[in-house]
C-alpha positions in Angstrom: 0.0 0.1 0.0 2.4 2.7 0.7 4.7 1.6 -2.5 1.4 2.4 -4.3 0.7 5.7 -2.4 3.9 6.8 -3.1 3.4 5.9 -6.6 0.5 8.0 -7.1 2.3 10.9 -5.6 5.1 10.6 -8.1 2.5 10.5 -10.8 0.6 13.7 -9.3 3.8 15.8 -8.9 5.1 14.7 -12.3 1.8 15.8 -13.7 1.7 19.3 -12.0 5.0 19.7 -13.1 4.1 18.8 -17.1 1.2 21.2 -16.7 3.7 24.1 -15.1 6.1 23.5 -18.0 3.4 23.4 -20.5 1.1 26.4 -19.2 4.3 28.7 -18.3 5.6 28.4 -22.2 2.2 29.2 -24.0 -0.4 31.7 -24.3 -3.9 32.2 -25.7 -5.9 34.8 -27.0 -9.2 35.8 -25.0 -11.6 38.7 -26.8 -14.3 41.1 -25.3 -16.7 43.5 -26.8 -17.1 46.9 -25.0 -19.6 49.2 -26.3 -20.5 53.1 -25.7 -22.2 55.6 -27.4 -19.3 57.9 -26.6 -16.7 55.7 -28.8 -17.0 57.2 -32.4 -16.6 54.2 -34.9 -14.8 51.0 -33.9 -11.4 50.2 -32.7 -9.7 46.9 -31.9 -7.1 47.2 -29.2 -4.5 44.5 -27.7 -3.8 44.8 -24.1 -0.5 43.4 -23.0 0.3 43.0 -19.2 3.0 41.3 -17.1 5.4 40.2 -19.3 8.2 40.1 -17.1 10.5 40.1 -20.0 9.4 36.5 -20.8 10.0 35.6 -24.6 7.6 33.2 -26.7 10.2 31.8 -29.1 13.0 33.4 -30.4 12.8 37.4 -29.9 8.9 36.6 -29.1 8.4 35.9 -32.5 5.0 33.8 -31.4 3.5 36.4 -29.5 4.4 38.9 -32.0 3.0 36.8 -35.1 -0.2 36.7 -32.9 -0.5 40.2 -32.7 0.2 41.0 -36.5 -2.6 38.7 -37.3 -4.8 40.7 -35.1 -3.9 44.2 -36.6 -4.8 46.1 -34.2 -5.7 49.9 -34.2 -3.4 50.4 -30.9 -1.9 48.5 -28.1 -2.4 49.3 -24.5 0.3 48.2 -22.1 -0.8 47.9 -18.2 2.4 47.6 -16.9 5.0 45.1 -15.8 6.9 44.3 -18.8 10.0 44.2 -17.1 11.1 42.9 -13.7 12.7 45.1 -10.7 15.5 42.7 -10.0 19.2 44.5 -10.1 20.8 43.8 -13.1 18.0 41.9 -14.8 17.9 41.7 -18.6 15.1 44.0 -20.2 16.2 43.1 -23.9 12.9 40.9 -24.4 10.8 43.5 -23.7 12.5 46.3 -25.2 12.9 44.5 -28.4 9.0 43.4 -28.2 7.8 47.0 -27.9 10.4 48.6 -30.5 9.2 45.9 -33.0 5.3 46.7 -32.1 5.9 50.5 -32.3 7.0 50.3 -35.7 3.3 49.1 -36.8 1.2 50.5 -34.0 0.5 53.2 -31.4 1.4 52.1 -27.8 0.0 53.8 -24.7 2.0 52.6 -21.7 0.6 52.7 -18.3 2.9 51.7 -15.4 3.4 48.6 -13.2 4.6 48.4 -9.7 7.9 46.9 -11.6 8.5 50.1 -13.6 7.5 52.0 -10.7 9.9 50.7 -8.5 12.8 50.6 -10.8 12.3 54.8 -11.3 12.1 55.3 -7.6 15.0 53.2 -6.3 18.0 54.4 -8.5 20.4 54.0 -5.6 19.4 50.2 -6.1 18.8 49.7 -9.5 21.0 52.3 -10.9 20.1 53.3 -14.3 17.9 50.7 -15.5 14.6 52.5 -15.6 16.2 55.7 -17.3 17.4 53.0 -19.8 14.0 51.7 -20.4 12.2 54.9 -20.7 14.6 56.1 -23.2 14.3 53.2 -25.4 10.5 53.6 -25.1 10.7 57.1 -26.0 12.8 56.5 -29.0 10.8 53.7 -30.4 7.7 56.3 -29.9 5.9 54.5 -26.9 4.1 56.9 -25.0 4.8 56.3 -21.3 1.4 57.7 -19.2 2.9 58.5 -15.6 -0.6 60.1 -14.2 -1.4 61.6 -17.7 -3.8 61.7 -20.6 -3.8 61.6 -24.0 -7.1 62.3 -26.3 -7.7 60.5 -29.4 -10.3 62.9 -31.2 -11.0 60.3 -34.2 -12.5 57.6 -31.8 -13.0 60.3 -29.1 -11.4 58.3 -26.5 -9.2 59.7 -23.7 -6.6 57.5 -22.2 -5.0 57.9 -19.0 -2.2 56.0 -17.3 -2.7 56.0 -13.5 0.7 55.2 -11.3 -0.1 54.7 -7.5 2.3 54.5 -4.9 4.1 51.2 -3.9 2.2 50.9 -0.4 -1.0 50.2 -2.5 1.0 47.2 -3.5 1.7 46.0 0.2 1.7 42.0 0.9 -0.5 40.6 3.4 -2.9 43.8 3.2 -4.9 46.0 1.5 -4.3 49.5 2.3 -7.4 51.7 1.9 -7.6 54.5 -1.0 -8.6 57.6 0.1 -11.9 59.1 -2.0 -10.1 61.6 -3.8 -6.7 59.7 -4.4 -7.1 58.9 -8.1 -8.2 62.5 -8.7 -5.4 63.6 -6.9 -3.3 61.8 -9.2 -4.8 61.9 -12.7 -7.2 65.0 -12.3 -10.7 65.1 -13.9 -11.9 62.2 -16.0 -13.0 63.6 -19.4 -17.0 62.9 -19.2 -17.5 64.0 -23.1 -14.8 61.2 -24.3 -15.1 57.4 -23.4 -12.1 57.3 -20.7 -10.0 54.5 -20.4 -7.9 54.1 -17.2 -4.8 52.0 -17.2 -4.4 51.0 -13.7 -2.3 48.1 -13.2 -3.6 47.2 -9.7 -7.1 46.1 -10.2 -8.0 45.8 -6.4 -9.0 49.3 -6.4 -11.5 49.2 -9.2 -14.3 50.6 -7.5 -12.4 53.8 -6.7 -11.6 53.9 -10.4 -15.0 53.4 -11.4 -16.2 56.2 -9.0 -13.4 58.4 -10.5 -15.3 58.1 -13.8 -13.5 55.4 -15.9 -15.4 53.9 -18.7 -13.1 51.2 -19.5 -10.4 50.5 -16.9 -7.4 48.0 -18.0 -5.5 45.8 -15.4 -3.1 43.4 -15.0 -0.7 42.5 -11.8 -2.6 39.5 -10.2 -1.1 36.8 -13.1 -4.7 34.8 -13.2 -4.0 33.9 -9.3 -1.1 31.8 -10.5 -3.3 28.5 -10.3 -6.6 28.4 -11.5 -9.1 25.9 -9.8 -12.6 24.9 -11.1 -15.3 27.0 -9.9 -12.8 29.0 -7.2 -10.8 30.6 -9.9 -7.4 32.0 -9.0 -5.7 30.5 -6.1 -3.3 33.1 -4.6 -2.4 36.8 -5.6 1.1 38.8 -5.6 -0.2 40.3 -2.3 -0.6 36.7 -1.1 -4.4 37.2 -0.8 -5.8 33.7 -1.3 -8.7 33.5 -4.2 -8.9 36.9 -4.8 -12.0 38.4 -6.3 -10.1 40.1 -9.1 -8.3 37.3 -10.9 -8.8 37.8 -14.4 -11.4 38.5 -16.8 -14.7 41.1 -17.1 -16.1 43.1 -14.3 -18.7 45.5 -13.9 -18.9 48.0 -11.3 -21.8 50.9 -12.4 -21.5 52.2 -15.7 -17.6 51.3 -15.6 -16.1 48.0 -17.3 -12.9 46.3 -16.1 -11.1 44.1 -18.4 -8.4 42.3 -16.1 -5.4 40.5 -17.9 -4.0 37.2 -16.8 -0.7 38.2 -17.9 2.0 36.8 -20.1 4.9 36.1 -17.8 6.3 35.1 -14.3 8.5 36.4 -11.8 9.6 35.3 -8.2 7.2 32.2 -8.3 7.8 31.0 -12.0 4.4 28.8 -11.7 1.3 28.7 -13.9 -1.0 26.1 -13.6 -4.2 25.7 -15.4 -3.3 29.2 -16.6 -1.9 30.0 -19.9 -0.7 33.5 -20.7 -3.1 35.7 -22.5 -3.2 37.9 -25.2 -6.1 40.1 -24.7 -8.0 41.7 -27.7 -10.8 44.1 -27.2 -13.2 45.2 -29.8 -14.2 48.8 -28.8 -17.6 49.5 -30.6 -20.2 52.5 -31.0 -23.3 51.5 -29.3 -25.3 51.0 -26.2 -23.3 49.5 -23.6 
């Protein structure tokens, strides 16, 4: 009996290792449609999040080809394309952004890893400055609590950069009522307001601010996904997080939460492959 149990345990362990290897090296496409009378015409956008410098194939060839096949009108980045580790490589993320920027406008919202690199040069040296310089040279629009208005589609895009304390592990810091407005200013009520906000935990605050559509990441789909229960654990070590991936609604606001493309620290994805998020923005009733 003992040998039988050991054999079963070995099979289970090998199965999960196989799933980890498989899911950690693949991504799939997920699609959403978001409608609003504020949108002029139709737009197809792609959302990239939490790449953490991973590469799908040589020089991200598989990811690039999947994006080229969609031929989006624009690409929105919801943060953490790189990882805040001393001397960590950023080449895969830089190369991907440079190649995409040759074809598409890119609007880049900061994640906690980009923010950390920028805030602690005494630890990370000039890593962030190198990265930002490369992005600017490529034509990527980095939005650090800034807006850009797109008149043809009547879309206003804002990239929200919140402080590190709102990413603390084991606890969720309460966000003051006027905090988002203090950072991002007033939403544009006469346009379709997109807010790129890396941390989805504060979706109610983003909705109250006036976002029509929130684009988030950060949670990595909960690392491991279980039937009915969803994502198992968040980067803040919250078990079974409510916002783990997918579409969420709060009043008149919609949040599309990407399960991300890469990994860091715990290089684990189980029943949780990376996601290439495609959103169809259409003119019409919500």
